[in-house]
C-alpha positions as a Python dict, from the first residue, in 0.01 Angstrom:
ca = {
    (1, 'M'): (0, 0, 0),
    (2, 'K'): (288, -195, -150),
    (3, 'S'): (495, -426, 67),
    (4, 'L'): (856, -368, 166),
    (5, 'L'): (1114, -403, -110),
    (6, 'W'): (1439, -578, -10),
    (7, 'I'): (1734, -459, -225),
    (8, 'L'): (2022, -706, -195),
    (9, 'D'): (2385, -606, -243),
    (10, 'D'): (2624, -839, -427),
    (11, 'M'): (2757, -1014, -116),
    (12, 'T'): (2406, -1086, 13),
    (13, 'L'): (2297, -1211, -330),
    (14, 'G'): (2605, -1436, -345),
    (15, 'T'): (2535, -1584, -1),
    (16, 'L'): (2173, -1656, -95),
    (17, 'A'): (2273, -1803, -432),
    (18, 'N'): (2538, -2030, -283),
    (19, 'C'): (2340, -2153, 19),
    (20, 'V'): (1990, -2201, -122),
    (21, 'K'): (1869, -2389, -425),
    (22, 'L'): (1574, -2174, -524),
    (23, 'D'): (1254, -2376, -538),
    (24, 'V'): (1004, -2171, -738),
    (25, 'R'): (725, -2398, -617),
    (26, 'K'): (762, -2235, -277),
    (27, 'P'): (582, -1905, -214),
    (28, 'W'): (862, -1662, -297),
    (29, 'P'): (750, -1306, -225),
    (30, 'N'): (619, -1152, -542),
    (31, 'G'): (780, -816, -615),
    (32, 'Q'): (963, -792, -284),
    (33, 'L'): (1319, -890, -383),
    (34, 'A'): (1543, -673, -598),
    (35, 'V'): (1898, -594, -697),
    (36, 'M'): (2037, -286, -860),
    (37, 'D'): (2153, -285, -1221),
    (38, 'A'): (2523, -287, -1117),
    (39, 'T'): (2467, -602, -908),
    (40, 'A'): (2285, -775, -1193),
    (41, 'K'): (2569, -689, -1433),
    (42, 'A'): (2827, -820, -1185),
    (43, 'A'): (2629, -1145, -1156),
    (44, 'E'): (2679, -1203, -1528),
    (45, 'G'): (3052, -1251, -1473),
    (46, 'P'): (3259, -1457, -1229),
    (47, 'D'): (3220, -1402, -856),
    (48, 'P'): (3454, -1116, -754),
    (49, 'R'): (3592, -1331, -472),
    (50, 'G'): (3675, -1615, -714),
    (51, 'L'): (3409, -1846, -570),
    (52, 'K'): (3170, -2064, -764),
    (53, 'S'): (2848, -1867, -773),
    (54, 'N'): (2488, -1928, -873),
    (55, 'R'): (2404, -1556, -875),
    (56, 'K'): (2311, -1547, -1244),
    (57, 'S'): (2069, -1843, -1220),
    (58, 'L'): (1914, -1702, -903),
    (59, 'L'): (1846, -1369, -1076),
    (60, 'S'): (1687, -1542, -1376),
    (61, 'A'): (1454, -1762, -1168),
    (62, 'R'): (1087, -1721, -1250),
    (63, 'R'): (771, -1794, -1055),
    (64, 'S'): (457, -1804, -1263),
    (65, 'N'): (504, -1531, -1524),
    (66, 'S'): (731, -1302, -1324),
    (67, 'K'): (1091, -1307, -1207),
    (68, 'V'): (1156, -1363, -839),
    (69, 'F'): (1406, -1072, -848),
    (70, 'Q'): (1346, -729, -996),
    (71, 'V'): (1641, -542, -1145),
    (72, 'L'): (1623, -173, -1058),
    (73, 'D'): (1807, 114, -1221),
    (74, 'V'): (1849, 481, -1141),
    (75, 'P'): (1700, 689, -1427),
    (76, 'V'): (1949, 904, -1617),
    (77, 'E'): (1775, 1223, -1506),
    (78, 'G'): (1588, 1318, -1193),
    (79, 'P'): (1644, 1342, -819),
    (80, 'A'): (1784, 988, -779),
    (81, 'A'): (2046, 1047, -1050),
    (82, 'E'): (2136, 1385, -901),
    (83, 'M'): (2181, 1226, -558),
    (84, 'L'): (2380, 937, -703),
    (85, 'Y'): (2626, 1136, -912),
    (86, 'S'): (2643, 1473, -735),
    (87, 'H'): (2635, 1351, -377),
    (88, 'L'): (2706, 980, -322),
    (89, 'R'): (2956, 931, -606),
    (90, 'A'): (3106, 1280, -623),
    (91, 'G'): (3476, 1233, -689),
    (92, 'E'): (3452, 853, -726),
    (93, 'K'): (3684, 722, -995),
    (94, 'Q'): (3607, 349, -968),
    (95, 'D'): (3296, 133, -964),
    (96, 'A'): (3349, 27, -602),
    (97, 'N'): (3021, 54, -408),
    (98, 'L'): (2830, 158, -722),
    (99, 'A'): (2544, -87, -657),
    (100, 'E'): (2509, 21, -294),
    (101, 'H'): (2510, 388, -397),
    (102, 'Q'): (2248, 314, -667),
    (103, 'A'): (2030, 139, -406),
    (104, 'I'): (2054, 428, -162),
    (105, 'A'): (1970, 688, -429),
    (106, 'W'): (1684, 476, -565),
    (107, 'A'): (1538, 409, -218),
    (108, 'A'): (1569, 772, -108),
    (109, 'N'): (1377, 892, -413),
    (110, 'S'): (1122, 614, -458),
    (111, 'Q'): (760, 620, -351),
    (112, 'R'): (808, 261, -237),
    (113, 'K'): (950, 170, 104),
    (114, 'A'): (1278, -7, 31),
    (115, 'V'): (1555, -140, 250),
    (116, 'L'): (1918, -204, 149),
    (117, 'V'): (2044, -543, 267),
    (118, 'T'): (2421, -533, 307),
    (119, 'Q'): (2714, -660, 510),
    (120, 'D'): (2943, -390, 372),
    (121, 'Q'): (3007, -164, 671),
    (122, 'R'): (3070, 150, 466),
    (123, 'A'): (2754, 95, 261),
    (124, 'A'): (2555, 25, 578),
    (125, 'M'): (2672, 348, 743),
    (126, 'T'): (2603, 551, 427),
    (127, 'A'): (2255, 398, 399),
    (128, 'L'): (2192, 457, 767),
    (129, 'S'): (2281, 825, 737),
    (130, 'E'): (2092, 882, 409),
    (131, 'L'): (1785, 660, 458),
    (132, 'G'): (1745, 620, 834),
    (133, 'R'): (1758, 317, 1059),
    (134, 'E'): (1453, 137, 922),
    (135, 'R'): (1588, 136, 565),
    (136, 'V'): (1910, -66, 605),
    (137, 'A'): (1931, -428, 715),
    (138, 'H'): (2180, -703, 783),
    (139, 'P'): (2131, -1021, 573),
    (140, 'V'): (2006, -1203, 886),
    (141, 'D'): (1695, -982, 873),
    (142, 'L'): (1626, -1100, 518),
    (143, 'W'): (1689, -1464, 614),
    (144, 'L'): (1435, -1427, 899),
    (145, 'F'): (1182, -1277, 657),
    (146, 'L'): (1233, -1560, 405),
    (147, 'R'): (1202, -1823, 678),
    (148, 'R'): (881, -1672, 815),
    (149, 'A'): (741, -1658, 459),
    (150, 'K'): (830, -2028, 420),
    (151, 'C'): (1053, -1958, 119),
    (152, 'I'): (1346, -2138, 276),
    (153, 'S'): (1380, -2446, 494),
    (154, 'E'): (1527, -2455, 844),
    (155, 'K'): (1839, -2614, 691),
    (156, 'D'): (1866, -2327, 440),
    (157, 'F'): (1815, -2075, 719),
    (158, 'D'): (2094, -2231, 926),
    (159, 'A'): (2328, -2234, 625),
    (160, 'L'): (2250, -1869, 542),
    (161, 'C'): (2302, -1752, 902),
    (162, 'N'): (2627, -1944, 938),
    (163, 'A'): (2762, -1819, 603),
    (164, 'S'): (2668, -1461, 694),
    (165, 'A'): (2837, -1488, 1035),
    (166, 'K'): (3157, -1621, 876),
    (167, 'K'): (3168, -1342, 616),
    (168, 'D'): (3095, -1058, 857),
    (169, 'K'): (3426, -972, 1023),
    (170, 'G'): (3265, -680, 1205),
    (171, 'L'): (3046, -902, 1422),
    (172, 'P'): (3149, -1145, 1696),
    (173, 'G'): (2914, -1406, 1546),
    (174, 'L'): (2544, -1442, 1489),
    (175, 'P'): (2348, -1153, 1639),
    (176, 'R'): (2220, -1238, 1987),
    (177, 'R'): (1860, -1197, 1867),
    (178, 'V'): (1924, -1507, 1655),
    (179, 'R'): (2045, -1804, 1858),
    (180, 'G'): (2149, -2158, 1768),
    (181, 'V'): (1955, -2432, 1940),
    (182, 'G'): (2088, -2772, 1841),
    (183, 'S'): (2101, -2771, 1463),
    (184, 'R'): (1830, -2506, 1438),
    (185, 'V'): (1863, -2132, 1468),
    (186, 'E'): (1586, -1964, 1665),
    (187, 'I'): (1485, -1605, 1717),
    (188, 'A'): (1597, -1497, 2062),
    (189, 'I'): (1319, -1375, 2290),
}
């Protein structure tokens, strides 16, 4: 059985890229991190919020002979494409939320268990309704996974949690299950 696939949206990718200098000598999870084609294309250009971003270099990072991040695409034909264009994007005139919609359609029609990691409230609610509660996650869940896998340091973890809390206007702060203790952030028991 294949392990869980984390599909990052653009905001999550940007937070990771700006808070962590990827060290490919660390045991980054092989084949467990991905972005959709629309996110990868957006990473080629400037950050949409006008910030300095390391998204492009993060996506091109390699460990051994494989990239740390997979780039996924919805095939032109098939059930994922039908869901994407006839259901999720029906009537859409702009590219807003394209990557999140691609991720939801891909995950709903894949044999692999995948979870969309997003702070976008609309994308999170759409993913929750289409995929179910175990298939959508807040970036803090990914940061916890990366910390447990020893991909990031405690300092990186703190920076990621703090950056996520600042960006997420829908939350009062860090989730209570993640608590700050001194300069470290610990999982609440």
